[in-house]
LUMZAPA-152394 format. One line per field, with one value per residue (C-alpha): residue in three letters; chain; x, y, z. Coordinates in Angstrom, 3 decimals. Each point is the difference from the previous one (the first is absolute). Example, Ala and Ser with C-alpha at 12.3 -4.5 7.8 and 13.67 -1.06 7.14 Angstrom:
BEGIN
type: c(ala/ser)
mol: c(A/A)
u: c(12.300/1.370)
v: c(-4.500/3.440)
w: c(7.800/-0.660)
END
This chain:
BEGIN
type: c(met/phe/cys/leu/ile/gly/trp/ala/ser/leu/leu/val/arg/ile/thr/phe/met/gln/met/pro/gly/asn/val/tyr/asp/met/ser/leu/glu/gln/val/arg/ser/glu/ile/ser/arg/val/asp/ala/gly/ile/ile/arg/leu/ile/ala/glu/arg/gln/glu/leu/ala/asp/arg/val/ala/cys/ile/lys/thr/lys/asn/gly/ile/ala/ile/his/asp/glu/lys/arg/ile/ala/glu/val/leu/ser/ser/val/phe/asp/gln/ala/val/glu/his/lys/ile/asp/pro/val/ala/val/arg/lys/ile/phe/glu/ile/leu/ile/ala/met/ser/glu/glu/arg/gln/lys/glu/cys/ser/gly/asp/arg/asn/leu/pro)
mol: c(A/A/A/A/A/A/A/A/A/A/A/A/A/A/A/A/A/A/A/A/A/A/A/A/A/A/A/A/A/A/A/A/A/A/A/A/A/A/A/A/A/A/A/A/A/A/A/A/A/A/A/A/A/A/A/A/A/A/A/A/A/A/A/A/A/A/A/A/A/A/A/A/A/A/A/A/A/A/A/A/A/A/A/A/A/A/A/A/A/A/A/A/A/A/A/A/A/A/A/A/A/A/A/A/A/A/A/A/A/A/A/A/A/A/A/A/A/A/A)
u: c(-64.978/-1.812/1.154/3.651/-0.406/-1.914/2.654/2.786/-1.674/-0.415/3.620/1.203/-2.104/1.212/3.591/-0.071/-1.840/2.647/2.983/1.840/-0.207/0.423/1.582/2.443/1.258/0.854/3.385/0.509/0.164/-3.319/-1.741/1.450/-1.208/-3.499/0.208/1.006/-2.973/-2.342/1.599/-0.689/-3.616/-0.261/1.316/-2.616/-2.711/1.235/-0.106/-3.567/-0.907/1.412/-2.078/-3.068/0.989/-0.255/-3.596/-0.769/1.407/-2.300/-3.039/0.944/0.756/-3.254/-1.999/1.905/1.245/3.186/3.031/0.794/-2.640/0.882/-2.899/1.037/3.631/-0.994/-2.125/2.823/2.637/-2.258/-0.793/3.620/1.048/-2.618/0.985/3.654/-0.886/-2.064/2.937/2.440/2.163/1.054/-3.125/1.902/2.360/-2.915/-1.795/3.111/0.191/-3.629/0.514/2.629/-2.297/-2.820/2.333/1.099/-3.637/-0.904/2.987/-1.001/-3.575/1.262/2.061/-2.939/-2.379/2.406/0.537/2.868/-1.109/-3.384/-0.688)
v: c(-43.933/-2.364/2.153/-0.491/-3.721/-0.349/1.921/-1.982/-3.250/1.233/1.152/-3.439/-1.713/2.386/-0.412/-3.744/0.214/2.366/-1.988/-1.554/-3.787/-1.947/1.874/-2.884/0.632/3.600/1.295/1.535/3.434/-0.548/-1.114/2.972/2.274/-1.436/0.539/3.625/0.442/-1.436/2.225/3.058/-1.144/-0.367/3.556/1.281/-1.809/1.451/3.465/-0.686/-1.131/3.244/2.028/-1.872/0.887/3.651/-0.611/-1.808/2.968/2.399/-2.155/-0.490/3.692/1.064/-2.392/0.478/-3.591/-0.887/-0.988/-3.115/-2.714/-3.066/-2.050/0.662/-0.776/-3.335/-0.813/0.803/-1.921/-3.031/0.081/0.243/-2.702/-2.352/0.874/-0.644/-3.440/-0.673/0.968/-2.031/2.946/0.922/1.561/1.534/1.833/1.139/1.282/2.000/1.503/1.087/1.417/2.253/0.876/0.861/2.181/1.776/0.565/1.372/2.359/1.148/0.548/2.116/2.091/0.446/0.950/2.707/-1.367/-2.380/-0.294/-1.580/-3.386)
w: c(36.743/-2.323/-2.895/0.964/0.474/-3.253/-1.908/1.650/-0.993/-3.561/-0.072/1.091/-2.679/-2.702/1.174/-0.434/-3.324/-1.365/1.184/-2.917/0.150/3.160/2.906/0.401/-3.541/0.862/1.060/3.432/-1.604/-1.809/3.169/1.898/-2.771/0.407/3.758/-0.587/-2.320/2.631/2.657/-2.158/-0.303/3.765/0.437/-2.467/1.973/3.290/-1.573/-1.173/3.516/1.396/-2.472/1.194/3.575/-1.085/-1.075/3.236/1.946/-1.853/0.728/3.652/0.511/-1.671/2.170/3.273/0.045/1.890/-2.070/2.064/-0.398/2.056/-1.404/-3.625/0.775/1.540/-3.079/-2.406/1.956/0.324/-3.713/-1.151/2.461/-1.458/-3.561/0.767/1.372/-3.121/-2.233/2.104/1.038/3.524/1.550/2.911/-2.377/-2.164/3.087/0.978/-3.488/0.225/3.488/-1.586/-2.916/2.395/2.087/-3.198/-0.952/3.418/-0.105/-3.481/1.186/2.917/-2.415/-2.365/2.795/1.103/3.489/0.604/3.640/-0.680/1.614)
END
């Protein structure tokens, strides 16, 4: 999870460094283009997160560890909530996004482990 958050933070910093001039000097189309570029970066990061879920599945399967880990989920959701507050974005919305990402990861792990019916 830290990897995704770290990459997202880096992506945001790079995005604003690469933006031509002041955002208020940009046309609507230019700003939308920048948003589309950021969206593509987010998709790449989600794909990277899913690949990491594959690795987690291998480790969990090898070691007989359950896919669903309530303690880890609570840690991740607490962390992203706090980070959202720190960055002055809606922490409830961010938490919902990460609930979806976690569900995607668990589903991917079930697929990789060969048993979609695992807990």
